[in-house]
C-alpha positions in Angstrom: 252.7 117.5 57.6 250.5 114.0 57.7 246.8 113.7 57.6 246.6 112.7 61.2 249.1 115.9 62.4 246.5 118.3 60.1 243.5 116.5 62.2 245.3 117.2 65.4 246.5 121.0 64.9 242.9 121.3 63.9 241.2 119.7 66.9 243.8 122.1 68.9 242.6 125.5 67.1 239.1 124.5 67.4 239.4 123.8 71.2 241.1 127.1 71.5 238.2 129.1 69.4 235.7 127.5 71.7 237.2 128.4 74.5 237.7 132.2 73.3 234.1 132.6 72.1 232.2 130.6 74.9 230.9 132.8 77.4 234.1 133.3 80.2 232.2 132.8 83.2 233.4 135.1 86.3 232.0 133.3 89.5 231.4 135.9 92.2 228.4 136.5 94.7 225.5 137.7 92.8 223.7 140.8 93.4 220.1 139.2 91.8 217.3 139.7 94.0 216.6 136.6 95.9 214.1 134.8 93.9 210.6 133.6 95.3 209.8 130.4 94.3 208.4 130.1 90.8 205.3 128.7 90.3 204.7 128.5 86.6 207.7 127.3 84.6 208.6 126.7 80.5 210.4 123.7 79.2 211.8 124.5 75.9 213.4 121.0 74.4 210.9 119.4 76.5 211.1 116.0 74.3 214.5 115.4 74.7 216.3 113.2 77.5 217.1 116.2 79.4 213.9 117.7 78.8 211.9 114.9 80.0 213.7 114.8 82.9 212.4 118.6 83.5 209.4 117.8 83.0 208.8 114.8 85.2 210.5 116.7 88.3 209.3 119.8 88.2 205.8 118.0 88.1 207.1 115.9 91.2 208.4 119.4 92.8 204.5 121.1 92.4 205.5 123.4 89.9 202.5 124.2 87.0 205.0 123.2 84.0 204.1 124.2 80.2 206.2 122.3 77.7 206.9 123.6 74.4 207.3 120.9 71.9 207.4 120.7 67.9 205.4 117.5 68.0 203.5 116.8 71.2 203.3 113.2 70.5 206.6 112.4 71.1 205.7 113.8 74.8 203.1 111.1 75.9 202.5 112.5 79.6 199.2 113.6 81.2 199.4 115.5 84.3 197.1 118.5 85.7 199.3 120.3 86.1 200.9 120.0 83.0 200.2 122.2 79.8 201.6 121.0 76.5 201.9 123.6 73.7 202.9 122.8 70.3 205.6 125.1 68.4 208.8 125.7 67.3 211.7 128.0 69.1 212.8 129.4 65.3 209.0 131.0 65.4 209.9 134.1 67.5 206.0 134.8 67.7 204.9 131.7 68.8 207.7 131.8 71.4 206.5 135.2 72.7 203.1 133.5 73.4 204.3 131.0 74.7 206.6 132.5 77.3 203.9 135.1 78.7 202.6 134.3 82.0 205.8 132.3 83.2 207.8 133.2 86.1 210.8 131.0 85.0 212.0 129.3 81.4 214.1 126.4 81.4 215.7 125.5 78.4 217.4 121.7 77.2 216.9 123.0 73.7 219.4 120.5 71.4 218.8 118.8 68.1 220.8 116.3 65.9 221.5 118.3 62.6 225.0 118.0 63.1 226.8 117.8 60.2 226.2 121.5 58.6 226.2 124.8 59.9 222.8 126.0 61.6 221.9 128.4 64.2 219.2 126.6 65.9 220.5 127.0 69.7 221.2 130.6 69.5 218.5 131.9 67.3 216.1 130.0 69.6 217.7 131.0 72.8 217.8 134.4 71.2 214.0 134.4 70.6 213.8 133.0 74.5 215.3 135.6 76.2 213.8 138.1 73.9 210.4 137.1 75.1 211.4 136.8 78.5 212.4 140.6 78.3 209.4 141.7 77.0 207.0 139.9 79.4 209.4 140.4 82.7 210.3 136.9 83.1 213.3 137.0 85.1 214.6 133.3 85.4 216.3 131.7 82.8 218.1 128.2 83.2 220.3 126.5 80.2 221.6 123.8 79.8 225.2 123.7 77.2 227.9 121.7 77.6 231.4 121.8 79.1 233.7 122.1 76.3 232.9 126.0 76.2 234.3 129.0 77.5 236.9 128.1 80.7 235.9 124.8 80.3 237.3 124.1 76.8 238.8 120.9 76.9 237.1 119.7 79.9 235.5 116.6 78.3 238.5 114.9 78.1 240.5 114.2 75.4 238.4 111.9 73.6 236.1 114.6 73.0 239.0 116.9 72.8 240.4 115.2 69.7 237.8 113.2 67.9 233.9 113.7 69.1 234.1 117.5 68.9 236.2 117.9 66.0 234.6 115.0 63.7 231.1 115.0 64.5 230.1 118.3 66.6 232.3 120.9 65.3 229.1 123.0 64.0 226.9 121.9 67.2 229.3 123.0 69.7 230.0 126.6 67.7 226.7 127.4 67.3 226.4 126.7 71.9 229.4 129.7 71.3 226.8 132.2 70.2 224.1 130.5 72.3 226.2 131.2 75.5 226.9 134.8 74.0 223.5 135.9 73.5 222.5 134.1 76.7 225.2 136.4 78.6 224.5 139.7 76.4 220.6 139.2 78.1 219.4 141.5 80.9 217.7 138.4 82.3 219.0 136.4 85.7 220.4 133.5 83.3 222.5 130.4 84.7 224.3 128.2 81.8 225.0 124.8 83.4 227.5 123.0 81.2 227.1 119.0 82.0 229.5 116.3 80.9 228.6 113.8 78.7 225.1 112.6 79.1 224.2 109.2 80.6 220.5 107.5 80.9 221.5 106.8 84.1 219.3 107.1 87.4 219.5 110.4 89.5 222.7 109.9 92.1 221.6 113.4 93.8 224.8 113.8 94.7 227.2 115.8 91.6 230.1 118.2 91.5 229.4 121.5 90.5 230.9 125.3 89.9 234.0 126.3 88.3 237.0 123.5 87.4 234.5 120.8 87.2 235.5 118.2 84.4 239.1 116.6 83.3 241.5 116.9 80.5 242.6 113.5 80.1 239.1 111.2 81.2 235.6 112.0 79.8 233.5 113.3 82.8 229.8 112.0 82.6 226.0 112.7 84.7 223.3 111.6 84.1 220.3 113.3 82.0 218.2 113.3 85.7 221.1 114.7 87.4 221.1 117.8 85.4 217.5 118.5 85.5 217.9 118.1 89.2 220.4 120.4 89.3 219.2 122.8 86.6 215.3 123.1 88.6 217.8 123.7 92.0 218.4 126.8 90.2 215.3 128.4 90.1 215.2 129.2 93.9 219.0 129.9 94.1 221.4 132.6 93.7 224.4 130.7 93.9 225.4 130.9 90.2 223.1 133.7 88.5 225.2 134.9 85.4 227.7 132.2 85.5 228.4 129.0 83.6 228.8 125.9 86.2 229.9 122.8 85.1 228.3 119.5 86.1 229.5 116.0 86.5 229.6 112.8 88.9 
């Protein structure tokens, strides 16, 4: 077998593994209690591109926002309804303190430690979920990615056969653990699976739900639109305990 053939076989095997190990969403009518409008929301991963959009748009919608960040200097925002808390999702006690007193948690947790195995996303999310269960916080909206579970392969050929297997295998593998931890929790969760993220403007019109994405070409969506869709899930039961894809 040639080197190229071996790599293609590896890419296909990885796609199958991501399909089998990511959460397999079942789309059906939710039995969750109709949510009241949350007033206090915690944003995790607030210094990333999507996290910054979550903070800004949540403030625009009138929420009281707490941003959990490792380095407050990376979130140079001042607002009467914004509280910035220094912390690390890998510090379980610190996460429990941050979660307490909130009505919902939004997670855009990510990192750039792509090239070695780690559990930053899955461990950090586990800490958030345990804190939510302990403090009675019900709604959790978390961004992961297309390419997991039943959406495996739906980021297009470039991601399936190059970006994920060559650059992001450890990152995506930990996302499968993250999704399984969310699905096993007792909170009212929504996993949001966006396409390839851009820094574009909010279009306010996105495709969402099951079957989103494309097996051939890369589907994209702006971080602004992802944040808007995630915030919509705070007051909707449409996708509770499911994993809708989102793209333009």
